[in-house]
CHARMM-style PDB file with segment names, atoms N, HN, CA, C and O in Angstrom:
ATOM      1  N   MET     1     163.751 196.636 278.528  1.00  0.00      PROA
ATOM      2  CA  MET     1     164.983 196.047 278.441  1.00  0.00      PROA
ATOM      3  C   MET     1     165.885 197.208 278.535  1.00  0.00      PROA
ATOM      4  O   MET     1     165.591 198.390 278.356  1.00  0.00      PROA
ATOM      5  N   ARG     2     167.167 196.636 278.879  1.00  0.00      PROA
ATOM      6  HN  ARG     2     167.406 195.676 279.024  1.00  0.00      PROA
ATOM      7  CA  ARG     2     168.208 197.841 279.009  1.00  0.00      PROA
ATOM      8  C   ARG     2     169.175 197.839 277.611  1.00  0.00      PROA
ATOM      9  O   ARG     2     169.625 196.874 276.994  1.00  0.00      PROA
ATOM     10  N   ASN     3     169.299 199.090 277.388  1.00  0.00      PROA
ATOM     11  HN  ASN     3     168.933 199.874 277.890  1.00  0.00      PROA
ATOM     12  CA  ASN     3     170.393 199.290 275.973  1.00  0.00      PROA
ATOM     13  C   ASN     3     171.537 198.836 276.279  1.00  0.00      PROA
ATOM     14  O   ASN     3     171.820 199.013 277.464  1.00  0.00      PROA
ATOM     15  N   GLU     4     172.374 198.270 275.611  1.00  0.00      PROA
ATOM     16  HN  GLU     4     172.144 198.126 274.649  1.00  0.00      PROA
ATOM     17  CA  GLU     4     173.733 197.970 275.702  1.00  0.00      PROA
ATOM     18  C   GLU     4     174.494 199.288 275.635  1.00  0.00      PROA
ATOM     19  O   GLU     4     174.229 200.108 274.755  1.00  0.00      PROA
ATOM     20  N   GLU     5     175.206 199.452 276.327  1.00  0.00      PROA
ATOM     21  HN  GLU     5     175.421 198.786 277.042  1.00  0.00      PROA
ATOM     22  CA  GLU     5     176.307 200.637 276.208  1.00  0.00      PROA
ATOM     23  C   GLU     5     177.568 200.332 275.877  1.00  0.00      PROA
ATOM     24  O   GLU     5     178.170 199.567 276.632  1.00  0.00      PROA
ATOM     25  N   LYS     6     178.199 200.816 274.772  1.00  0.00      PROA
ATOM     26  HN  LYS     6     177.711 201.437 274.159  1.00  0.00      PROA
ATOM     27  CA  LYS     6     179.518 200.291 274.614  1.00  0.00      PROA
ATOM     28  C   LYS     6     180.160 201.516 275.471  1.00  0.00      PROA
ATOM     29  O   LYS     6     179.731 202.653 275.670  1.00  0.00      PROA
ATOM     30  N   ILE     7     181.373 200.850 275.915  1.00  0.00      PROA
ATOM     31  HN  ILE     7     181.721 199.927 275.753  1.00  0.00      PROA
ATOM     32  CA  ILE     7     182.184 201.784 276.670  1.00  0.00      PROA
ATOM     33  C   ILE     7     183.676 202.127 275.814  1.00  0.00      PROA
ATOM     34  O   ILE     7     184.521 201.328 275.410  1.00  0.00      PROA
ATOM     35  N   ALA     8     183.649 203.241 275.738  1.00  0.00      PROA
ATOM     36  HN  ALA     8     182.962 203.890 276.066  1.00  0.00      PROA
ATOM     37  CA  ALA     8     184.763 203.787 274.421  1.00  0.00      PROA
ATOM     38  C   ALA     8     186.065 203.896 275.453  1.00  0.00      PROA
ATOM     39  O   ALA     8     185.911 204.382 276.573  1.00  0.00      PROA
ATOM     40  N   THR     9     187.318 203.423 275.009  1.00  0.00      PROA
ATOM     41  HN  THR     9     187.443 203.028 274.099  1.00  0.00      PROA
ATOM     42  CA  THR     9     188.387 203.558 275.772  1.00  0.00      PROA
ATOM     43  C   THR     9     189.213 204.660 274.911  1.00  0.00      PROA
ATOM     44  O   THR     9     189.096 204.682 273.686  1.00  0.00      PROA
ATOM     45  N   LYS    10     189.953 205.467 275.520  1.00  0.00      PROA
ATOM     46  HN  LYS    10     190.048 205.449 276.515  1.00  0.00      PROA
ATOM     47  CA  LYS    10     190.738 206.120 274.748  1.00  0.00      PROA
ATOM     48  C   LYS    10     192.216 205.495 274.417  1.00  0.00      PROA
ATOM     49  O   LYS    10     192.797 204.792 275.244  1.00  0.00      PROA
ATOM     50  N   ILE    11     192.786 205.821 273.105  1.00  0.00      PROA
ATOM     51  HN  ILE    11     192.314 206.393 272.434  1.00  0.00      PROA
ATOM     52  CA  ILE    11     193.888 204.988 272.920  1.00  0.00      PROA
ATOM     53  C   ILE    11     194.977 206.177 272.262  1.00  0.00      PROA
ATOM     54  O   ILE    11     194.694 206.830 271.258  1.00  0.00      PROA
ATOM     55  N   ASN    12     196.104 206.303 272.928  1.00  0.00      PROA
ATOM     56  HN  ASN    12     196.334 205.773 273.744  1.00  0.00      PROA
ATOM     57  CA  ASN    12     197.069 207.581 272.582  1.00  0.00      PROA
ATOM     58  C   ASN    12     197.722 206.899 271.620  1.00  0.00      PROA
ATOM     59  O   ASN    12     198.209 205.777 271.755  1.00  0.00      PROA
ATOM     60  N   VAL    13     197.739 207.751 270.387  1.00  0.00      PROA
ATOM     61  HN  VAL    13     197.342 208.663 270.278  1.00  0.00      PROA
ATOM     62  CA  VAL    13     198.417 207.411 269.350  1.00  0.00      PROA
ATOM     63  C   VAL    13     199.570 208.777 269.087  1.00  0.00      PROA
ATOM     64  O   VAL    13     199.399 209.994 269.164  1.00  0.00      PROA
ATOM     65  N   ILE    14     200.818 207.919 268.739  1.00  0.00      PROA
ATOM     66  HN  ILE    14     200.957 206.931 268.677  1.00  0.00      PROA
ATOM     67  CA  ILE    14     202.066 209.204 268.755  1.00  0.00      PROA
ATOM     68  C   ILE    14     201.978 209.189 267.272  1.00  0.00      PROA
ATOM     69  O   ILE    14     201.948 208.143 266.624  1.00  0.00      PROA
ATOM     70  N   PRO    15     201.932 210.528 266.688  1.00  0.00      PROA
ATOM     71  CA  PRO    15     201.961 210.540 265.137  1.00  0.00      PROA
ATOM     72  C   PRO    15     203.563 210.530 264.825  1.00  0.00      PROA
ATOM     73  O   PRO    15     204.358 211.109 265.565  1.00  0.00      PROA
ATOM     74  N   MET    16     203.897 209.920 263.830  1.00  0.00      PROA
ATOM     75  HN  MET    16     203.250 209.450 263.229  1.00  0.00      PROA
ATOM     76  CA  MET    16     205.171 209.414 263.435  1.00  0.00      PROA
ATOM     77  C   MET    16     205.174 210.012 261.537  1.00  0.00      PROA
ATOM     78  O   MET    16     204.244 210.175 260.746  1.00  0.00      PROA
ATOM     79  N   SER    17     206.516 210.176 261.414  1.00  0.00      PROA
ATOM     80  HN  SER    17     207.271 210.044 262.056  1.00  0.00      PROA
ATOM     81  CA  SER    17     206.945 210.476 260.057  1.00  0.00      PROA
ATOM     82  C   SER    17     207.062 208.993 259.315  1.00  0.00      PROA
ATOM     83  O   SER    17     207.200 207.957 259.966  1.00  0.00      PROA
ATOM     84  N   LYS    18     206.985 209.031 257.824  1.00  0.00      PROA
ATOM     85  HN  LYS    18     206.872 209.872 257.295  1.00  0.00      PROA
ATOM     86  CA  LYS    18     207.450 207.958 257.170  1.00  0.00      PROA
ATOM     87  C   LYS    18     208.781 207.301 257.285  1.00  0.00      PROA
ATOM     88  O   LYS    18     208.984 206.126 256.978  1.00  0.00      PROA
ATOM     89  N   ALA    19     209.785 208.228 257.802  1.00  0.00      PROA
ATOM     90  HN  ALA    19     209.620 209.183 258.051  1.00  0.00      PROA
ATOM     91  CA  ALA    19     211.178 207.909 258.059  1.00  0.00      PROA
ATOM     92  C   ALA    19     210.947 207.177 259.430  1.00  0.00      PROA
ATOM     93  O   ALA    19     211.369 206.042 259.654  1.00  0.00      PROA
ATOM     94  N   THR    20     210.319 207.849 260.217  1.00  0.00      PROA
ATOM     95  HN  THR    20     209.977 208.771 260.035  1.00  0.00      PROA
ATOM     96  CA  THR    20     210.507 206.783 261.389  1.00  0.00      PROA
ATOM     97  C   THR    20     209.793 205.356 261.524  1.00  0.00      PROA
ATOM     98  O   THR    20     210.236 204.518 262.309  1.00  0.00      PROA
ATOM     99  N   LYS    21     208.694 205.121 260.742  1.00  0.00      PROA
ATOM    100  HN  LYS    21     208.334 205.802 260.104  1.00  0.00      PROA
ATOM    101  CA  LYS    21     207.950 203.957 260.545  1.00  0.00      PROA
ATOM    102  C   LYS    21     208.779 203.114 259.873  1.00  0.00      PROA
ATOM    103  O   LYS    21     208.548 201.910 259.992  1.00  0.00      PROA
ATOM    104  N   LYS    22     209.983 203.576 258.977  1.00  0.00      PROA
ATOM    105  HN  LYS    22     210.170 204.553 258.880  1.00  0.00      PROA
ATOM    106  CA  LYS    22     210.647 202.869 258.142  1.00  0.00      PROA
ATOM    107  C   LYS    22     211.797 202.293 259.022  1.00  0.00      PROA
ATOM    108  O   LYS    22     212.287 201.198 258.744  1.00  0.00      PROA
ATOM    109  N   ARG    23     212.296 203.150 260.255  1.00  0.00      PROA
ATOM    110  HN  ARG    23     211.898 204.039 260.481  1.00  0.00      PROA
ATOM    111  CA  ARG    23     213.406 202.927 261.159  1.00  0.00      PROA
ATOM    112  C   ARG    23     212.977 201.855 261.829  1.00  0.00      PROA
ATOM    113  O   ARG    23     213.709 200.867 261.892  1.00  0.00      PROA
ATOM    114  N   ILE    24     211.389 201.867 262.604  1.00  0.00      PROA
ATOM    115  HN  ILE    24     210.794 202.669 262.553  1.00  0.00      PROA
ATOM    116  CA  ILE    24     211.157 201.395 263.313  1.00  0.00      PROA
ATOM    117  C   ILE    24     210.676 199.800 262.498  1.00  0.00      PROA
ATOM    118  O   ILE    24     210.908 198.785 263.154  1.00  0.00      PROA
ATOM    119  N   SER    25     210.274 199.698 261.636  1.00  0.00      PROA
ATOM    120  HN  SER    25     210.085 200.523 261.103  1.00  0.00      PROA
ATOM    121  CA  SER    25     209.927 198.437 260.985  1.00  0.00      PROA
ATOM    122  C   SER    25     211.764 197.635 260.554  1.00  0.00      PROA
ATOM    123  O   SER    25     212.004 196.430 260.631  1.00  0.00      PROA
ATOM    124  N   LYS    26     212.437 198.354 260.274  1.00  0.00      PROA
ATOM    125  HN  LYS    26     212.242 199.333 260.212  1.00  0.00      PROA
ATOM    126  CA  LYS    26     213.725 197.691 260.109  1.00  0.00      PROA
ATOM    127  C   LYS    26     214.431 197.282 261.213  1.00  0.00      PROA
ATOM    128  O   LYS    26     215.228 196.362 261.030  1.00  0.00      PROA
ATOM    129  N   VAL    27     214.316 197.808 262.471  1.00  0.00      PROA
ATOM    130  HN  VAL    27     213.669 198.555 262.621  1.00  0.00      PROA
ATOM    131  CA  VAL    27     214.585 197.311 263.881  1.00  0.00      PROA
ATOM    132  C   VAL    27     213.930 196.130 264.169  1.00  0.00      PROA
ATOM    133  O   VAL    27     214.484 195.128 264.623  1.00  0.00      PROA
ATOM    134  N   GLU    28     212.426 196.268 263.836  1.00  0.00      PROA
ATOM    135  HN  GLU    28     211.977 197.081 263.467  1.00  0.00      PROA
ATOM    136  CA  GLU    28     211.585 195.144 263.899  1.00  0.00      PROA
ATOM    137  C   GLU    28     212.021 193.904 263.247  1.00  0.00      PROA
ATOM    138  O   GLU    28     211.863 192.809 263.788  1.00  0.00      PROA
ATOM    139  N   GLU    29     212.634 194.072 261.953  1.00  0.00      PROA
ATOM    140  HN  GLU    29     212.762 194.962 261.513  1.00  0.00      PROA
ATOM    141  CA  GLU    29     212.706 192.552 260.891  1.00  0.00      PROA
ATOM    142  C   GLU    29     214.317 192.444 261.578  1.00  0.00      PROA
ATOM    143  O   GLU    29     214.833 191.340 261.404  1.00  0.00      PROA
ATOM    144  N   GLU    30     215.066 193.342 262.247  1.00  0.00      PROA
ATOM    145  HN  GLU    30     214.647 194.239 262.388  1.00  0.00      PROA
ATOM    146  CA  GLU    30     216.309 192.849 262.846  1.00  0.00      PROA
ATOM    147  C   GLU    30     215.982 191.733 263.795  1.00  0.00      PROA
ATOM    148  O   GLU    30     216.409 190.594 263.606  1.00  0.00      PROA
ATOM    149  N   ILE    31     215.190 192.074 264.865  1.00  0.00      PROA
ATOM    150  HN  ILE    31     214.843 192.999 265.019  1.00  0.00      PROA
ATOM    151  CA  ILE    31     214.992 191.698 266.069  1.00  0.00      PROA
ATOM    152  C   ILE    31     214.323 190.337 265.984  1.00  0.00      PROA
ATOM    153  O   ILE    31     214.810 189.517 266.762  1.00  0.00      PROA
ATOM    154  N   LYS    32     213.087 189.796 265.046  1.00  0.00      PROA
ATOM    155  HN  LYS    32     212.691 190.462 264.414  1.00  0.00      PROA
ATOM    156  CA  LYS    32     212.207 189.259 264.963  1.00  0.00      PROA
ATOM    157  C   LYS    32     213.032 187.861 264.478  1.00  0.00      PROA
ATOM    158  O   LYS    32     213.689 187.704 263.449  1.00  0.00      PROA
ATOM    159  N   GLY    33     212.736 186.777 265.715  1.00  0.00      PROA
ATOM    160  HN  GLY    33     212.202 186.904 266.551  1.00  0.00      PROA
ATOM    161  CA  GLY    33     213.388 185.572 265.596  1.00  0.00      PROA
ATOM    162  C   GLY    33     214.515 185.400 266.671  1.00  0.00      PROA
ATOM    163  O   GLY    33     214.839 184.337 267.201  1.00  0.00      PROA
ATOM    164  N   LYS    34     215.005 186.526 266.876  1.00  0.00      PROA
ATOM    165  HN  LYS    34     214.742 187.390 266.445  1.00  0.00      PROA
ATOM    166  CA  LYS    34     216.336 186.334 268.061  1.00  0.00      PROA
ATOM    167  C   LYS    34     216.004 186.180 269.573  1.00  0.00      PROA
ATOM    168  O   LYS    34     215.008 186.548 270.196  1.00  0.00      PROA
ATOM    169  N   ILE    35     216.897 185.663 269.899  1.00  0.00      PROA
ATOM    170  HN  ILE    35     217.706 185.364 269.393  1.00  0.00      PROA
ATOM    171  CA  ILE    35     216.483 185.515 271.505  1.00  0.00      PROA
ATOM    172  C   ILE    35     217.546 186.627 272.158  1.00  0.00      PROA
ATOM    173  O   ILE    35     218.764 186.711 272.002  1.00  0.00      PROA
ATOM    174  N   LEU    36     216.727 187.366 272.867  1.00  0.00      PROA
ATOM    175  HN  LEU    36     215.738 187.298 272.994  1.00  0.00      PROA
ATOM    176  CA  LEU    36     217.198 188.813 273.404  1.00  0.00      PROA
ATOM    177  C   LEU    36     217.841 188.420 274.389  1.00  0.00      PROA
ATOM    178  O   LEU    36     218.991 188.820 274.569  1.00  0.00      PROA
ATOM    179  N   PHE    37     217.215 187.524 275.264  1.00  0.00      PROA
ATOM    180  HN  PHE    37     216.281 187.200 275.118  1.00  0.00      PROA
ATOM    181  CA  PHE    37     217.463 187.342 276.738  1.00  0.00      PROA
ATOM    182  C   PHE    37     218.229 186.306 276.981  1.00  0.00      PROA
ATOM    183  O   PHE    37     217.786 185.707 277.960  1.00  0.00      PROA
ATOM    184  N   LYS    38     219.418 185.683 276.440  1.00  0.00      PROA
ATOM    185  HN  LYS    38     219.779 186.170 275.644  1.00  0.00      PROA
ATOM    186  CA  LYS    38     219.741 184.392 276.355  1.00  0.00      PROA
ATOM    187  C   LYS    38     220.087 183.820 277.778  1.00  0.00      PROA
ATOM    188  O   LYS    38     219.781 182.660 278.055  1.00  0.00      PROA
ATOM    189  N   GLU    39     220.548 184.408 278.425  1.00  0.00      PROA
ATOM    190  HN  GLU    39     220.797 185.350 278.200  1.00  0.00      PROA
ATOM    191  CA  GLU    39     221.155 184.131 279.707  1.00  0.00      PROA
ATOM    192  C   GLU    39     219.861 183.466 280.630  1.00  0.00      PROA
ATOM    193  O   GLU    39     219.809 182.430 281.293  1.00  0.00      PROA
ATOM    194  N   LYS    40     218.696 184.693 280.329  1.00  0.00      PROA
ATOM    195  HN  LYS    40     218.738 185.535 279.791  1.00  0.00      PROA
ATOM    196  CA  LYS    40     217.470 184.166 281.346  1.00  0.00      PROA
ATOM    197  C   LYS    40     217.036 183.266 281.016  1.00  0.00      PROA
ATOM    198  O   LYS    40     216.926 182.358 281.840  1.00  0.00      PROA
ATOM    199  N   MET    41     216.637 183.094 279.839  1.00  0.00      PROA
ATOM    200  HN  MET    41     216.726 183.831 279.169  1.00  0.00      PROA
ATOM    201  CA  MET    41     216.313 181.908 278.932  1.00  0.00      PROA
ATOM    202  C   MET    41     216.882 180.439 279.494  1.00  0.00      PROA
ATOM    203  O   MET    41     216.225 179.556 280.046  1.00  0.00      PROA
ATOM    204  N   GLU    42     218.301 180.455 279.183  1.00  0.00      PROA
ATOM    205  HN  GLU    42     218.834 181.172 278.735  1.00  0.00      PROA
ATOM    206  CA  GLU    42     219.230 179.240 279.924  1.00  0.00      PROA
ATOM    207  C   GLU    42     218.599 179.070 281.326  1.00  0.00      PROA
ATOM    208  O   GLU    42     218.109 178.000 281.687  1.00  0.00      PROA
ATOM    209  N   PHE    43     218.646 180.486 282.309  1.00  0.00      PROA
ATOM    210  HN  PHE    43     219.044 181.355 282.016  1.00  0.00      PROA
ATOM    211  CA  PHE    43     218.484 179.858 283.623  1.00  0.00      PROA
ATOM    212  C   PHE    43     217.089 179.602 283.977  1.00  0.00      PROA
ATOM    213  O   PHE    43     216.847 179.218 285.122  1.00  0.00      PROA
ATOM    214  N   ALA    44     216.081 179.779 283.081  1.00  0.00      PROA
ATOM    215  HN  ALA    44     216.278 180.091 282.152  1.00  0.00      PROA
ATOM    216  CA  ALA    44     214.540 179.451 283.258  1.00  0.00      PROA
ATOM    217  C   ALA    44     214.374 177.973 282.920  1.00  0.00      PROA
ATOM    218  O   ALA    44     213.551 177.276 283.514  1.00  0.00      PROA
ATOM    219  N   GLN    45     215.285 177.436 281.813  1.00  0.00      PROA
ATOM    220  HN  GLN    45     215.954 178.001 281.330  1.00  0.00      PROA
ATOM    221  CA  GLN    45     215.055 176.100 281.546  1.00  0.00      PROA
ATOM    222  C   GLN    45     215.606 175.114 282.717  1.00  0.00      PROA
ATOM    223  O   GLN    45     215.087 174.105 283.195  1.00  0.00      PROA
ATOM    224  N   LYS    46     216.536 175.599 282.941  1.00  0.00      PROA
ATOM    225  HN  LYS    46     216.958 176.419 282.553  1.00  0.00      PROA
ATOM    226  CA  LYS    46     217.289 175.066 283.979  1.00  0.00      PROA
ATOM    227  C   LYS    46     216.639 174.654 285.264  1.00  0.00      PROA
ATOM    228  O   LYS    46     216.667 173.559 285.825  1.00  0.00      PROA
ATOM    229  N   THR    47     216.040 175.784 285.613  1.00  0.00      PROA
ATOM    230  HN  THR    47     216.017 176.674 285.157  1.00  0.00      PROA
ATOM    231  CA  THR    47     215.016 175.982 286.725  1.00  0.00      PROA
ATOM    232  C   THR    47     213.799 175.024 286.591  1.00  0.00      PROA
ATOM    233  O   THR    47     213.253 174.535 287.581  1.00  0.00      PROA
ATOM    234  N   LEU    48     213.398 174.781 285.300  1.00  0.00      PROA
ATOM    235  HN  LEU    48     213.841 175.178 284.496  1.00  0.00      PROA
ATOM    236  CA  LEU    48     212.007 174.308 284.934  1.00  0.00      PROA
ATOM    237  C   LEU    48     212.339 172.878 284.932  1.00  0.00      PROA
ATOM    238  O   LEU    48     211.424 172.106 285.220  1.00  0.00      PROA
ATOM    239  N   GLN    49     213.536 172.380 284.647  1.00  0.00      PROA
ATOM    240  HN  GLN    49     214.279 173.007 284.413  1.00  0.00      PROA
ATOM    241  CA  GLN    49     213.878 170.951 284.485  1.00  0.00      PROA
ATOM    242  C   GLN    49     213.585 170.169 285.595  1.00  0.00      PROA
ATOM    243  O   GLN    49     213.178 169.008 285.639  1.00  0.00      PROA
ATOM    244  N   ASP    50     213.919 171.184 286.751  1.00  0.00      PROA
ATOM    245  HN  ASP    50     214.250 172.127 286.716  1.00  0.00      PROA
ATOM    246  CA  ASP    50     213.772 170.490 288.300  1.00  0.00      PROA
ATOM    247  C   ASP    50     212.407 170.387 288.961  1.00  0.00      PROA
ATOM    248  O   ASP    50     212.095 169.656 289.900  1.00  0.00      PROA
ATOM    249  N   VAL    51     211.587 171.328 288.241  1.00  0.00      PROA
ATOM    250  HN  VAL    51     211.840 171.922 287.477  1.00  0.00      PROA
ATOM    251  CA  VAL    51     210.270 171.350 289.262  1.00  0.00      PROA
ATOM    252  C   VAL    51     209.660 170.108 288.971  1.00  0.00      PROA
ATOM    253  O   VAL    51     210.043 169.530 287.954  1.00  0.00      PROA
ATOM    254  N   LYS    52     209.039 169.740 289.466  1.00  0.00      PROA
ATOM    255  HN  LYS    52     208.728 170.209 290.293  1.00  0.00      PROA
ATOM    256  CA  LYS    52     208.245 168.304 289.556  1.00  0.00      PROA
ATOM    257  C   LYS    52     206.729 168.873 289.958  1.00  0.00      PROA
ATOM    258  O   LYS    52     206.523 169.407 291.047  1.00  0.00      PROA
ATOM    259  N   LEU    53     205.607 168.679 288.865  1.00  0.00      PROA
ATOM    260  HN  LEU    53     205.775 168.245 287.980  1.00  0.00      PROA
ATOM    261  CA  LEU    53     204.329 168.925 289.253  1.00  0.00      PROA
ATOM    262  C   LEU    53     203.606 168.213 289.775  1.00  0.00      PROA
ATOM    263  O   LEU    53     203.698 167.050 289.382  1.00  0.00      PROA
ATOM    264  N   PRO    54     202.626 168.470 290.800  1.00  0.00      PROA
ATOM    265  CA  PRO    54     201.800 167.220 291.476  1.00  0.00      PROA
ATOM    266  C   PRO    54     200.770 167.085 290.152  1.00  0.00      PROA
ATOM    267  O   PRO    54     200.372 168.070 289.530  1.00  0.00      PROA
ATOM    268  N   MET    55     200.457 165.887 289.872  1.00  0.00      PROA
ATOM    269  HN  MET    55     200.781 165.087 290.377  1.00  0.00      PROA
ATOM    270  CA  MET    55     199.377 165.153 288.909  1.00  0.00      PROA
ATOM    271  C   MET    55     198.627 164.669 290.023  1.00  0.00      PROA
ATOM    272  OT1 MET    55     197.615 163.992 289.839  1.00  0.00      PROA
TER     273      MET     55
END
């Protein structure tokens, strides 16, 4: 039987200071739950209303 070999993937991790992590988490909290691309969302909803899918 063959031994299953695990494929290791390399992940690039950028070292950050504690202050940078705090700033990133603060921005994340501000963005969470907001619609960032309102115009694109409205256009997509309008476009999808007219689409008829074959069933």
